[in-house]
N, C-alpha and C positions, 0 to 999 in steps of 0.2 A: 304464681308463673316465676318460671327463675329469670333474675336480669342477667341480659346477653355481655358477654367482657371484649373488651374491643384489646383488642390485645395486640402491637404493630407486629410487623413482621420486621427479621433481619434487614442489619442498613446495610452495604459494605463499609467496610474500611475504606476510609483515605484517607490518607500519605496530610503533614501536613505544608504546606505550601514551600517551605523555604526546607523542606528530605523532597520533592519534588527535584529542585530544583535545583541542588546537591546530586539528585542523583541525575540529570540532563545532562550538566558541566562532568557527571562523570564514566557517565556509558558511553560518550563523546572520546573522550581521555583513553578508555579503553578499548575502544571498537578500534581507534585510529592509531593503538599504539604507542599510547604515549605513555602507558605501560600497559607492557607484552606480557603475551603469554606466561606465564611460569614465575612472572616477578607481582612482589609485597607492593599492597595498597599502603599513602603514608599513615602509622602509626594513630591511630583514635584524635587524642589528645595536636600533635599537627595540622589532621583535616580541619575537629573547630576552630585550628590559628587562621588556615587558609581560607575554611568562608566562611570565621566571624561567624557561628554559628554552636547551639549545645553539644555534651554528650549523647541525646535522647536525640537529636536532629538525626547525628552521623552516624545512629543506629539505624532508624529509622530508612539510611541511606542505601545500607548497609548489606540491611536486607533485601532492598527491592533487587537489585544489586544481584546479593543472591538466590532471591526466586524470575531474573530473568536468564538462569546462568553462566552470568557472568563474572560471580568473584563463589569461595569459594576459603570461607575459618577453618584451621591448619592450626592445632597446637604446634605451639614453640612457634613459628613463624606467619600467623598473622594473619592479613587476609587476601590470597590467591589469586590473580586473576590464572582462571580456565582460560583450557584451548580454544580457539575458535566453535569446534564439534560440538560444547557442550553451553553455548551459545540458544535464544532464543532467536531468530532474524525472523518470528516474525513480531516481536514486538517493535511498535512502531515510535519507539526514540533506535533501539538499536536499527531497524531500517533508513531510520536518516540518519544517521552518525556512519552508517558502512558504506554512502551516495555518496558521503561526503570525503572519501577514504582517496587515495589520486589512485590506487584502484578502479577505482566508485567506476567507473563508463561499467568495469568487468559485470557486475552485476545488474545495472541497466541492461546490460545485455540480457540474460542470466531473464531478471523481470519482466521482457521480452517473449521471447521462446517463451514465459511459462504462459503467460498473454496469451500468446499464438493458440497452443495448445490445447486450455482450458475453453479461452474465449469459440474457439471453429468451433470444437465438444457442444457447448449451449448453443452456438446456433444452430447443429444441425438439430438440434432438439430439440428450439424454439419452432423449427421447422413442420417436424411429425409433430408438435402439440398448438397450430395453426389456428387459430377461432376466426370469425371474423369481426369477435369485437376488440380481438388483440390484432389483427390485421391494420384497421379504423387505428387503432393509438398508432400503430406502426406507421400507417401513414402521416398523419398528421406531422410524426417527430419527422415526418423526413420531410414532407413541406414547407416542417415554418426550415430545416438547415435551408432548405433552396435560396431562401428573401436574408440567409444571412453570410452569404458566400462571402459579400464583402466586403464584412467584418470578419477578421478573422477572434480576434477572441470574444463576439461574445457564439461566432460555432462554435466552438469547441467549449462552453459550458455544456452548451446543447447539449454535444457534440458525447460529453459525460454520458449525459439523458440519454442520448439512442443506445446505448452499450448496456447501462442498466438496462430501458427496457426490452429487452433479448436476452441480459439473465435472469428476469424473475423470466418472460414467460419460457424460460426452458425446464424453470422451477427445481435448478442443483442447484440448491443453495448453502451446501459447502465451499463449491468456485467459486463463485457469488464471492460466498465472508472472503477467499483468497484471494481475491483479486481484487474488492474489495478494497484490505488490506493493505495490499504491497503498493496497487497502486496509487493510496491517498496519501500513499506521502512520497513516492517520486515524480505526481506529477506537479510535487514544489520544488524542485532540482530546478534547473535551466536549463540543463548536463537533457535534460531526460523532454524535456517539453519541446524546448527550443525557441525559434521565431520564426512564424508562419502568416508568408505571403500568400496576398489573392489564388496566383498561381495553384500552390502546395494547394491550400484550403478546398481547391476547384476536386481537382485530381480529389481529395480523400470525399469530397463530397459524391463522386462518381465511383468511389470504393463499398460508400453508404449505401448508394439503390443498384450495385451490383449482390451487396446482402440480407437489401426490404425485398427487393425483386426474387434472389428465390426462395423465402424464407413465407413469400404470403404464399408462392404460388407448390409449399410446400414441397422442395426438392431440398432433399437433409444433408444430400452430401454434395450438393452445386453450396448451397449456404454454408453450413462449413468452409469448402475449402476459399468461398470469397470471402470468409473472414476470417482465414489464417494470410491468402491474401495482403490483405486491405489491411495491415497489424504487420509483417513481415514487412513490409512494401511502407511503409508509411517509420518506422524504425530507419529506416538504412538513409531516408530522403533527413528527419529528423538532427541523427548520431552522429556527437561536436568529431570533425574530425582530431584525430591523434595529432601531438607532436611533439 
């Protein structure tokens, strides 16, 4: 009887913790244009001194920046900042930095547009895919939200789960992955989340009920329309006023 071999599978490479910290700081500096496109990062030895790390850590960080599309190495010029058209805008670190830019509000506007389009489509698909089990799950979530209207902070958490249930019901995994990626960073930004009061939460809940009712009725067009109106209206209420 041949002895079985237990060969461990490949493990994802993990960058040293110091390198991650350096990457995060440099991503923020590049995206907020402390280092504008076309300029060069400080030389390797200068970065070592700036961050008090070894050359190995700086090289790990530079490799990560290259993978994100932020920089490119050019012979005789050093590490050059790429044009924003080359950046991986779905990268979590880049997204976080974009929302902190002076023009960060325009990116939040764009996020809201993307959400309205994708989530409206997913709500329509959820209505077409509705089953008694899915309707019951969504109904339980609506009931839970109903009991939290007077506590906005708790409502917001369950609000996210309400949308997540609908996205999973749609079966559209790619659109859900896009929403999860971009919204995960935005919700940590005060400019996006804002400060919700009970009146806003009550209006939000009414919108959720319209989405819910259309989905459980199997009304694909109505569900898509209700979801789009909900996201667009909610953002208009939360959106900071430019000064």
